[in-house]
N, C-alpha and C positions, 0 to 999 in steps of 0.2 A: 382661737381654734386655730387646729393642724388644718392645713390646706388638703385636699384627695391630689391637686392636680400643682405642678410648677416649675416655671424655668428657672436659671442663675444667670443675674447677669450681673456685671459690677464694672470697676473701673475701665477696663480693657475696650470696652463694648464702647462705655463713652469716649474712649477716646478716639477711637476710631470712627463714630459719630461727629465728633469735632473736627476731626479730617474733612470730613465734606463742608462743614460750615467755613473751615479756610478755605477751600477750595471754591467756596460759592457756588456749589453743584447740591443739590438738592434731591431733583428730579431722577428718574430712572440715568443711570449712564456708567461711569467705567467702575464704579466698585459694584453696579450687577451685571455687569459684562465677569467679573475677575469672579463675582461668585459664583458664577457660572462654570465659569471653567474649572473652579479649586473643586464646586460640588461634582462635576463631571469626572474630572480626574481622580476624587477619592473612590468615588464606587463603580469605575470600568466604565461608564455609561459611553453612549455615542458625542449625546447632546444634553445640554439644559436649559429650558428658555421657563425664565422664574416671572412667575405672573402674582396678582395679589393676595390670591389665596388658595389654598387647597380644595374649596370648592367651586374655584372660579376654574382650574386647573381641570377639573371634573368637567366642568361644564364645557370648556375647550375639546378634552379627551372627544366626549359625544358628538361632537362637533363636527372633528375632524376624520370619523371614521366613515361619513358621507352615506348615512344609510337611506333607507327608502320613506320618506315622513311616515310617520305613525307606525314607524318597525319595535317590535317588543327587545326590550333589553332586560337580560335576566340581572337582578340586584338580591347581595345579599338584606332580608329582612331587618338582621340585630346588625344594624350600621348607624351613620349620620344621616341627616335626613338630607343632605347637601349630595347623596350617590342618587335620591332617587329623584330629587329638583333639578338637577344637573341633565338628568334624562327629559324630563317634563321640558325644561327652557331649551331644548336644544330639538323639540318637538316630538319627542317619541312616547314609547309609555315603560314605566318601568314594571317588571312583572318581580314579584320577588319572589325569593326562594328559602329555605330551611338552612340553618349551619348545623354544622357538627358541635354533640353539645360539650362534650371535652373542651374541646378549642375555640369556639366561638365562629369557626371560619368554614365558608363554604366548601364544598367538596364537588366532583365529577358526579356523584348520586345525588347530590341536592340540586342541583344544577339541572340534571335530567329529569329529573320530577317535574321539575318548572317549566320544561321546554314546550312550545306553542309554534304552530303553523309560521307564526310571523316573529319567531324567535331570529334577530338576526346577528346577537352580541351576549356576550358576558362583562360583567362587575364583578373583579374578586378583590376582597380588603382583607389583607392578613390582619385581624383584629389582633390588640394589644400589642403588634409587631412581632407574633408568633408567624415566621411562613407558611402562609398556608400551602398545599403538596400542589404543584403549579401542572406537571407535567399530565397527568389523568385530563386535566380541564381545557389545557391546552389540545389535547386528542380529540376533544370532542368536535375540534376543528370550525371554532367560532371565533371571529375577532375578540379582544381581550381589553378590555381596560383596566389595569393593576392601579389598584389603591393604593399607595403606601405608605397614606399620613402617619400609622403607628410604625413605618417599620424602615426608617433613616438609616436607620445601620445592621439591619437584620439581612443574614445571606442563608441562602438555600447549596451549599457548595459552598465553591467559590466565587459564586455568583450574587450581584445584589439586588435584591426583590426591589420591584419597579421594572427592571430591565429586561423578563421576561415577556410580559403582555405585548398587543400592538402599541399601545402607548399605556405610560406609566406616571400616577401623577404622588408628588409628595406637598404634604403640607410643613409651612414653618411658622406657623401662629403662636401665640405665647406663651400656651402649655406643654407645645410638642417638645420632643427630645433637642432637637436642633432648634432656637426660636429666632424668627427676625421681627419678632411684636409682632407683625403679620405680613403673609408671604406665602406662597405656593411655585410648583414645580411642575414642571411636564418634558417626559424626555421618551424619545421613540427612535429606532432604528434607521426611521427612512427621512431621509433627509428633506424630502419635498415635504413632507407633514411638518417640522420641527421650523423650517421654512416659513409654513402656512400658519403656524402657531404665532409665529412672532408679529405677524400682520395683523391675526385677531386679537392680542393683547394691545393693540397699538390701536382700537378701534377699526380695526381693517383697514388700516390706510398702508401703503405700499412701502412707502420711504419717508421718514418725517422731513421738514424745510431744511431744517441745518443740513440733512444727510444731503439732500438733494444739491444745495447749495455747493458742498464741497467738488459735488461731482459734476460741477458746472452747468448743471439745469438751469434754465432761463428764466422760466416762473418758479423760483422753488417753492414760494409759500401756497403753490397750488397743491390739493391734495390729490394724492392718486389713490384711490380709493377703490380697496379689491375684492372687500368683503364687507357686510355687514355687522358689525359685534359692537361687546361693549368695550370701555376702558379700561384694562385689565393689566395697567402697567403697577411695578413696586417701586418704589421711591431708594438712593442710594443711601441713605439714612437706614433702612430698614435694613438692604443688603450689606451694610458695616456691621450691624450685629450680628447678622449672617457669617459673613467672614470670621468673625471672631470665635461664635460659635463653631463653626468649623475646626476651626484648629485647635479648640477644647474638647471637641467631641470623644474624644478618648476616655479624657476622664470623669467627664461627666456621664458617659455609659457605665466606667467602673462604675460608679456611687450606685446608679441605677441597679446594676449587675447586683451587688453587694447589700440592698439593702431588701431586693428579691428573693437573694439565697438564705437571709437568714429569714426572712418570713416563712417560707418552702419547710426551711427545717425547725421553727419553732410551731406550725401550723400541722409539724406529721403525724401529731399522736391525737390529733382531734378527730375522733370518726362521724363527727357533725358536720364536721368542712369541708367541703371539697376542693382543695387546690388548683390554681388554674396551671394549664400542661404546660411542660419546660419545651425549649426547641429539640427537634431529632437529631440524632448524634450527626454531626456535622456540618448542621444547621447553625444559624446565631440568629437567635431575641433581640427585641430591640428595648423588652420592659418597659413599652410606654405606660400600662397601667397594670395593677395588680387586683384580678376580679375572682373575687371568693363566690363560693356556693352554699346559701346557708339555710335553715330553716325560718321561719318568722323572720323572713327580711326587713320586712319593713319596722315592725320592733325592736329590731338590732341595731336598723341605721337610725331611729331616736335614739336610743339608747346611748351609744356611740354619740353620738349631737349632744347629749348635754353630759357629755366627759369632755367635750372642747373639739374632738374628732369631726371632722366635715367628711362624708362619703355621698357617694352620689351610684345612679347606674348606669352605664354604659353600651347596650345603649337601648330605649325602649323601642322594642319593635315597631318597625313603620309598615306594616302589615295592618298594625291596630289603630294606624290613626286613621282616621274619615276621609280626610283630604284626598287619600291616594286610592279609595275606593276599591280595595280590594277586597275578594269573598274569597279565600283562602284561608287556611287553616297550617298553619305550622308550630307542630307539638315542642320541638325544639327550644326555638325562639320564644314559644310562650312560659315553655319552662323556667327559661333565665329570666325573663320576664319576672317572674316570681321570687324568685332565688338568686340571682346575682347581685353582687354590690362591689363596685370599686375601693379599694380601704387605700390609702394616703401611700404613694410612691413618686418622690422626685427629687431630685438634688438636693434639694434646699433642707429635709428632713434631719434637725439634727440626730445625734444616737439616743437623747432621752424621747425626742419622740415617736421613734421607733420603738421603743421601748416601750412608749405609753400605748398604742395602738397594739403591739402584743399584748400586753397584761388587759388589757377593754375585751379585743375580739375573743382572749382565751377565756373570760368572766361571763362573756354574752349568755351562756346557760342559765346563769343563777340572776340576769339582771333585765330580761324583756321577758 
């Protein structure tokens, strides 16, 4: 079965993990700090606070905004469920907005249509790694959580996605462009918010016992609890994988871009298939997923599966999930729910895999 998502790891990552073993340091420590510094430097960020997952990062971001309890936060309907769950876990209400049909991204217009008297913030997701048009959204004047989970290498001009909002969030899970196995990151221009994020990720503890002992604190084992929070730390073993992946990112991205461009060319003559949008001139895409729009989507997915090609929908619109009790119609998200399909795109694909996918997709009108 040709997988739809995947990362590429090997001996270099194993060697870096082995160094954790030789140092006998498995928990959060020097490699975590080294990854934070290297990642922030590459993207030109003020800082990076590594956490256990992108989902955990979204939760921390929602908490850091210090909104009144029960505030409304606008969230794209066409995104991963953690975006809405983070809002709920932080004590607020997700209000779903539609996305642009061609890009899968929110726009200032789709956000404005969902505003309520209780709206206090907006969450923006760069779908598939395609940069959303941020300036009109920022001009709305609301605090912005910028979900760059798909956009680790995306840029608007010379500026990295994740750096435009009040708080940016990254994901380094097993199938992301840059993987740690599991992990996420938070960035903000505010040094105060970054310091609070570091406290929140460590169960709300102001300083660890080991740190306190170095500072000469008398009873360093007594917790200095600053906030109530979950434990959201990442291990140095995860960070070790991330450090190697960061060094390999240009090569990994080049392979993703190569496959993307092959698909764009090979599907350009199919009038029944809608290809995903490329980045605007001067911007950069991250190529996380290649999502086409096709008729007979469900039957097409089944036909591809029978030929050993795994596909999926990223994502089932959140406003259609009964748990969120959303009473709204969002036509573009609902159309994507009927037509969109992510086909394999990742650096582990062989040329034969890519050719197999192309041939099978092109033959869909006669096989389903």
